[in-house]
C-alpha positions in Angstrom: 0.0 0.6 -0.1 2.9 2.3 0.3 4.3 2.1 -2.9 1.1 3.0 -4.2 1.2 6.0 -2.1 4.1 6.9 -3.4 3.6 6.7 -7.4 0.5 8.2 -6.8 2.2 11.4 -5.4 4.0 10.9 -7.8 2.2 11.1 -10.7 -0.3 13.6 -9.7 3.6 15.9 -9.1 4.1 15.4 -12.0 0.6 16.9 -13.9 0.6 19.8 -11.5 3.5 20.9 -13.4 3.6 20.9 -16.6 0.9 22.7 -16.8 2.4 25.0 -15.1 5.6 25.5 -16.4 3.3 25.2 -20.6 1.9 28.6 -19.5 3.1 31.3 -20.9 1.7 34.4 -18.8 2.3 33.0 -15.3 3.3 35.7 -13.4 6.8 35.1 -13.2 7.5 35.5 -16.7 5.0 38.1 -16.4 6.8 40.2 -13.4 10.4 38.8 -15.2 11.1 42.5 -17.6 14.3 43.6 -19.0 16.0 44.9 -16.1 19.2 47.6 -17.2 21.9 47.4 -15.3 22.2 50.8 -13.7 25.8 52.1 -12.2 26.9 55.7 -10.9 30.4 57.1 -11.1 32.3 60.3 -11.8 33.0 61.8 -15.0 36.6 61.4 -16.3 36.4 62.7 -19.2 34.3 64.6 -21.4 37.2 65.7 -24.8 34.8 63.5 -27.0 31.8 64.6 -29.0 28.1 63.4 -27.5 30.8 60.8 -25.5 32.2 60.8 -21.8 34.0 58.2 -20.1 32.9 57.6 -16.0 34.6 55.9 -13.8 32.1 53.5 -11.6 34.4 52.4 -8.4 33.0 48.9 -6.2 33.5 47.6 -3.5 33.9 43.4 -3.4 35.4 41.0 -0.8 38.3 39.3 -2.0 37.7 35.3 -2.4 40.3 34.1 -0.2 41.2 37.8 2.1 37.9 38.4 2.9 39.6 41.8 2.6 37.1 44.8 1.0 38.9 45.5 -2.4 38.1 48.5 -5.4 37.5 48.1 -8.5 37.0 50.7 -10.3 36.2 50.1 -14.3 35.9 52.9 -16.7 32.4 53.3 -18.6 32.0 55.4 -22.3 28.9 56.5 -22.1 26.8 58.0 -24.7 25.3 62.0 -23.7 23.3 63.3 -26.4 24.0 67.2 -25.0 26.5 66.9 -23.8 26.0 67.8 -20.7 27.8 65.5 -18.1 31.6 67.9 -16.9 34.4 66.7 -15.4 33.6 65.5 -11.8 30.1 65.4 -11.8 28.9 62.5 -10.2 26.3 60.7 -12.3 24.3 58.5 -13.5 24.5 55.4 -15.9 22.1 53.0 -17.8 23.3 50.2 -19.7 22.0 50.6 -23.0 22.2 49.4 -26.4 25.7 48.6 -28.3 26.2 52.5 -30.1 29.2 52.3 -31.0 32.6 50.2 -30.8 32.9 50.7 -27.0 29.6 52.4 -26.0 27.3 51.2 -24.6 25.6 53.0 -21.7 24.1 56.5 -21.8 23.5 59.6 -19.4 20.2 59.6 -17.7 20.4 62.2 -15.2 23.8 64.5 -13.5 23.5 64.0 -9.9 26.1 66.3 -8.8 27.8 68.8 -10.3 31.7 69.5 -9.5 32.7 72.4 -8.3 
């Protein structure tokens, strides 16, 4: 009798999961929009036309020594109106490729340089 109960429970679990996986508009897939990455950083260079170079600093924990380490990455950012200047704190968002190296766009200037 115990063997029959386990097979029935296994069959019941198998039949309930199949329709849920087949439904395209389940709440999990409907709420899972394309979330683009957003970063904040300091403008390092504005020498190019409609492009700014933003240094984004990220704090990560070293895997072996468990010390917090700062890693800086330079992002090429599309700045349509050339509104960013050197030293500004800006927010950038991931976007489609504008060129070979530009994959980010300027969202807003958070704080102007003094």
